[in-house]
N, C-alpha and C positions, 0 to 999 in steps of 0.2 A: 437584948439580942442585937448583935452588930449587923448593920445593914450591909448588903452585898451587891446593891445595884450599881455601885460606882467602882467596882474593881476594874483595874486597867490591865488588859491582857492583849497579846498579839499586836503590840505597837513597837515599831523599830526605835531603838534608843537614838538620841541625837548624835550626829556625826561630829564629835568634838574631841579635843585632846589627842590629836593625831598629827602626823607630819604630812602636810599637804603636798610637799615636794617628794619625799621619800615614798609615799603611797602611789605616786604617779609613775609607773614603770616606763611608759613611753617618754616622759620628760626626763627622767633620770638617765635613761640610755642615750637620749639625744645629747645631753650635756657631756656625758662620758665620751661620746663619739667625737664631739666637735671641740672640746677643750684640749689644749696641749698638755702633755704629761706633767710638765713642770708647774702648772697651775691647777691641775685637775682636782687634787685632794683638797686644796684650799677652797676651790669653787664649790665642790660638793658639800663641804662642811658648812660654809656660809649659807648655802641654799637650804640645807637641812635645818639649820637654825631658824631661817625665815619661815620654812614650812611648818615647824612646830609652833612658831608665833602665830602664823595664819590659822592654824588648826586649833588654837587654844580657845576655850570658852570665853575668856575675857575679850580677846580681840574680835571674835565673831560678834559679841555683844556691841562692841564699838561700831561695827559695820551696821548693825540693826539701828542703833541710835542715830548715827549720822544720816541714814536714809529716812528715818521717821521724823527727824527734826531738820528740815531743809533750811538753807541759808535765807537770811532776811536782809533786805536792802534798807539802809538808812541814808536818805539823801541829805538830810539836814540835822544839825544838833539842836538842842533844846532852845537855843537862842536864835535860831534861824540861819546860822551859817551853813553854807553848802559844804558837806564833808564827803559824800559819795563813798560810803563804806558798806561792806557786806559782813554781817555777823554770821559765824558758823558755830555749830554745836561743838563743845570741847572734844567730842569723839572724832570729829573731822580732823582737828589739829593733831590729835594723837596718831591717827592713821597716816596723815601726810608726813608727820615727823618720822614715823617708822619707815615709811617708804623712802624718804630722803636718806636716812641713816643706813638703809640697806643697799644704797648705791644705785637706786633707780634713776638717778640723774648723772651718774658718774661713769658711763660706759666708755667715753671717748679716750680716756687716758690710761687705761690699765690693760694688761694682757688678757685676751679672751673676754674683754669687757662687754661686748655686745651679746655674746652667748650667755654669759652670767646674768646680765641685766634682763635679757629676754626671758630666761627661765624664771627669774624673780618676778617679772611683770605678770607672767602667766599665773604664778602662785598668788601674788598680792591682789590681782583682779578678783580672785575668788572670795575675798573678804568683803570688799565693797568697791565696785568699779568706778565710782564717782571720783575718787581721789587720783585715779590714773590720769585724768585730764591734765592737771598742772604738772604732774611728773613727766608726762609725755611731751608737753609743750616745752618744758625746760630742757629736757634731753635733746629734742629735735631742733632747738634754736641754734645749737653749736655749729652745724655746718653752714648755716646762713651767716652767722657772725664771722666765720673764718674767711669770708670773702673780703673782710676788712681787717687786716692784721692788727691794727691799733685797737679796734673795738674788741677783737677776740682776746687780746692780751689783757684788756681791762675786765671783761665780763666772764670769760670762760672759767677762771678759777672760782668765781662765785656760783656759777651754774652747776659746776661739777662737785661742789662741796657736799659733804655728808651732814651738814648742820642745817637744821630748819629754824629759821628766824621769822616769825609771823609779823613782827612789828613793821609799821609803815614809817620808814625813815630813809635817809639817803643811802643808796646802795653801797657807797664807799665805806659806810660805817657798819656794814652787816657782814657776818661771817659766811653767809650763803644767801642766794637769791633764787627766785622762781620767775619763770617767763610765762606770759600768755600770748595770745595771738588774735589779731583782728583783721581778717582779710575780706570777708563777704559783706555786701551791702544789699539793701532790700530790692533795688532795681536790677541787680545783676546775679546774685547768688554765686554759683560756681564760675560764672563768666566775670572774672575779676577785672578784665580789661574794660568793663563797663562801669567801673568805680568812678565816683564823682568827688570823693574827698580830695581837697586841693592842698598842695604843699607850696608855701611861698618861701623862697630863700631868705635867710637873715644875714646880717653882716658877718656873723661868726662863721668861719669855714665849716661846712658840713651841717650847719644848723638850719632848721626850717620851722615854719609855723603852719600847723595843720588846721583846716576847717572842714568839717563834714561829719559823717556818721558811720557807724558799723552796726550791721544788723545782728551779727553774732560775734561777741567778744568772749573768748574762752578764759575762764579763771580770772575775773576782773580784780581780784585782790592781789594779783602778782606784783612783783617789783618793777617789771618792765614788759613791754609788748612789742612784737614785730607786727607792723601794719603796712598796708599798701595804700599809696596815695598818688595823685597825679601831680608831678612836678613839671616845671617848664619843659624838661626833656622827655616827658612821658611817665608811664607807670613806674614807680620807684618804691623800694623797700625802706622803711624807717624804723628806728628804735625809739619807742616812747616810754620814758621812765615815769613811774607813778609819783615819785617824790624827786624833786630836783636836788642837786648837790648842796644848795644853800639851805635846804631844809623845808622849803615851801612846797606845797602840793602843786603838781602839774594840773592843768585843766583837763579833767577826765570825768565827764558828766555821765553818770550811770542813770539812764532814763527808766529802765525797768529790768527785772530778771525774767527770763523765760520760764513759763510754767510747762515743764516737759513731761512726756510720757514716762520716762525712766530717768536714770542718772540724776536723781533728785537731790542727792547730797552735794552735788557740784553746782556752782553758780555759772550760768551762761547769761550774758547781758547784752542789752542794746546800749551803746555809748555814743556820746556826741563829743566832737572836738571843736573848740571855739578859741582859737589862738593858742593851741596846744604846742608846747615845745617838743621838737623831735630831732633826732640825729640820723642823717642818711646812712644807709648800709648798702655798700656797693655803688655802682654808677647810676646816674639818672637814666631812666628809661629801661633799666635792666632789672626791674622788680621781680618779674616772674623767674628769670634766670637766677636771681639771688636767693629766692625762697624755695627753689625746686628741691634742694637737699633737705630742707626742713619738711617739705610735703612728703617726700619719699619716706623719711624716718617716721613721721606720724602715721602714714599709711601702714607701715609695718607694725606699728603699735596697735592699729585697728585689728590686724590679723592676730597679734598676740593676745589682745584683749578678748577677742571672740574665742580664741582657743582656750583661754582661762575660763570664760563663762561656760563653754561647752564641757570642759573637764569637770567643773563643779556640778553642773546639771547631771552628768553621767554618774559621777561619784554618789550623789544623793539618790539617784534612781537605783543603782546597783545595791547600795547600802540598804535602802528600804526593802528591796525585794529579797535580800539575803536573810532578812529577819521576819518579814511578813508571811503568814501562812494563809492559804486559801484553797478550798477544794481538796483538802487532804494532804497538803505538802507546802514546802517553801515556794514562793512565787518564782524565785530565781531558777528553780528546777523545772518549772512548767515549760514545755517546748515552745509555746507561742510567746510567752514573756521572755524567754531566753533569746529568741530570735530578735525581738524588739531591742533588748539590752545590747546584744552583740552588734546590731546595726548602728545603734547610737555610739557604741564604743569605737567602731570603725571610723565613724565621722570625726570623733574627737581625736583619735590617735593620728589620723591623716592630717588634721589641722595642726596639731602640735609638731609633728615631724617636719612638715613644710615650713612652719614659722621658724623653728630653730635652725633649719638649713639656711634660710635667708639671713638670719642673724649671724651665722658663721661666715657668710659671704661678706658681710660688713667687716668682720674681724680680719679676714684675709686681705681685702683691699686691693687685690690684683686686678689687672685689666679684664681678665676673663670673668671674674666674679662680679665686677661692676657692671659688665654687659649683661650678665644673667639677671642681676637685680632690676635692670631697666625694664625687662619684660615680665619677670616673675613676681615682682612686688605688686603691680596693678592687677595681674591675673589672680594672685592669691588674695588680694584685698577684695576683689570682686566676688570670688567664689566662697572663701571661708566665711566672710562676714554674712553672706546670704544664707549659708547653711545653719547659722547660729539660731535664728528664730524658730524654724521648724523643729530643730533638735530640742530647744528649751521647752517648747510646748509639749512635745512627745514625752520628754523626761518627766514633766509635771504630771502627765497623765498616768505614768507608771506608779505614782503615789495615790492615784484615785482622787477621791474628794479631799484627802489631806493635802494634795499638791495644789489645790485651789485656795487654800487657806494661807493667809499672810504669814502665820507663825512658822510654816514649813520653809520659808525662804524662796520657794519656787516662783511665786508671782513676781518677786523682785528680779529674778533671773529672766523671766519672760518679758517683763517691761524693758529690761536693759538690752535684750537680745537684738533688736533691730538697729541699735544706735550706730555701731561701727560700720554698718553698710551705708548709712546716710552721711556720717561725718567724713571730712577730708575727701570729698568727691564721691557722690553716689554711684550706683552701678553703671549707668551709661558713661559717666566721666571716666571710670576705670577702663571700660571696654574700648572707648575711643583712644585712651592713652596707649593701650596695647597696640591698636592699629597704627598709631604714630610711630611707635618703636619698630614695628614690622616694616613700615615704609621707609623710615629715615635712618634706621640704625641696623644694618644687616648683621653686624657683629653680635647684636642682642639675640637674634634668632639662632645664630650659629652657636652661641654659648648655651642657649636653652637646649638645642638638639644634642649637643655634646653631653649635657647633664643627663637628659632622659635616656640617651643612647648607652649609658653605662650599664643599664639593666636589660639591654636588648638580648633576646635569646633565653631569658630566664623564665618568661611566662608568655604563652602564646596569645593570651588576651591583651596583654600590654603591647606585644608586638603588633597585633592587629590595630590597636588604638593609635599607635604611632604612625602606622601606614595610612590610616584614615585621616589623621591630622595632617600629614604631609600632602595628601590629596586636597584637603580644604585649603591649605596654605598656597597650593599651586594655582588656585583659582580665586583671584581677589576681585572678580567682577561683582559689583553690588555688595561689597564686603561690609559696608557700614550697617546695612540692614540685618546682617547676621553676626555682628560683632560680639554680641553676648554669647551666642552659641560657640563661636570660636574661642573666646576667652575662657568659657567653662571647660572646653576640651583641653586647652593648654594647662589649666590648673589641675584637672583630673589626671591627665597623663603624667604630669610632674609628681603628683602625690603617689600615683601608682608606682612610678619608677623608684621613688624613695622607699616606699614600703617593701617592694620586692627586694631591694638591697639591704634594708636594715631591720625590718620588723620580723617577728616570728612567722614561720610559714603559714600558720592558720589565719593570721591577720592579713597577710599579703594575698593569700588565696581568696579569702572572702571579699576583700576590696576589689580585686581584679574581676571576680565573678560578677559582683553586683554593680560596680561603678564603670567598668570598662567592657565587660563581656555581655552586658544586657540581660543577665540572669538575676534581675531584681526588679521590684516594683517601684512606683512613685512614692509610696509611704514607707516609713521605717517599719521594720519587722517583716520584710518580704525577701529575706535572704534565702538561698537554696537550703533546704533542710538537711542536705547531705554533708554540709560543712561542719567543722569542729567548732561549733558555736560556744560550747561550754568553756573551752580554753580562752576564747576571746573575751567572754564575760569575766572569767576569773582574773584575767590580766588587768581588767579595768576596775576591779574591786578595790576600794580605798582602805587597804590594810597595810600598815607599815610596821 
């Protein structure tokens, strides 16, 4: 007699073999909205191809293996020679190679490049977020290098290449290169002006010798790094190659790898410089000004990465609830679970819509759009990245006990979710940056108000939120102590304006009610029950 104790019923099938791009309606619509007609079809086609790759069982398994087999540091070879190499699982290299070939480092030189790359970054983050770090650093290094036309001419073609070459060899002999970054030091953290790494000029024009340390060095197996050090003229930006042009290894001493909460597939290191050769980027004393373009680009990637994590968490939660039955019906049809899922979907769509709007501003490049980015990027980085962690936790809860088990993939999303809020300047840094823009760059606030003003009159709750925001902006007394509150409101009003203009009415209505009108609680799942929540959830369902 066959045993019946191990029958498997009422379990959702795995979310695989689907188009992770095409199934995300908010993302598809944003790309269609922001791409010019002459590149729209090409962009949608390439993104759909990447979406199918990201949704495939094989590539999802690569993400699992890369996370389960973190990098290992080898400081010496068997004979005792110092080599300072990091070994990665083959799946890491496969993922990174796919990301490079998909154009995730090639935004700067093609039409609509930033929107196309932004959408691809959202999709690819959902496979395994760790490989997004070197992709982001490489992409973001371009504006810093452009402060030196000679360096840009030499390096930009390598950075924007779609060929991944993992070998440690002179960059001039490689078809493509990756960049890392080393800014912070243990005594200063975000206060990079407290850096103590010293840069001594050499006889060769623009060449220096570095001595010091970096507390966080991202992607230590990259081909080159942008670092900050104290030159005779003050804090300066430098390019540090991993391998010199004569084939010898530069002095790049990896002391240890960080044992991190999440992002475990990616290596983050502490490194020492001891007579390390470097090339100056920009003028002496202009280090912060030189890297500011890189910082802004990586902050936008933090927003994109969080949007990707949120989308995957919501997709998994809605997918599970569409199949799982409890108390006489599908979970997705239960009013209270529907409220939770709709609330999560609102947060995800608002993040995606805002992130792609900022990417479109990069593509536009006009003065008005650059001014908008100055205030909108730190505000978005502050708010979107902070919403990622509570959303991931709530989405995991939608799976019940299954969501607490590693095989579901939800714990990996939960561990990853705080990262983007911490990296590239934590919350207070972003809020203070918003204040600097408000005080020093009136054109930034003007650009912001013009942007949100495009939706004025379309929703009374949005109109009220804009009015309240203007009241707050008119009173800057003691503003630093309420900088987080102000930054949050700037982000929410901008999200509301974008959703009122571009999202389906049921999405915009729910967002404005709960996020701007005060008709929602502190936890997810507290939306007004009178809203069309079923349509919001169905829109978020990953069916393509």
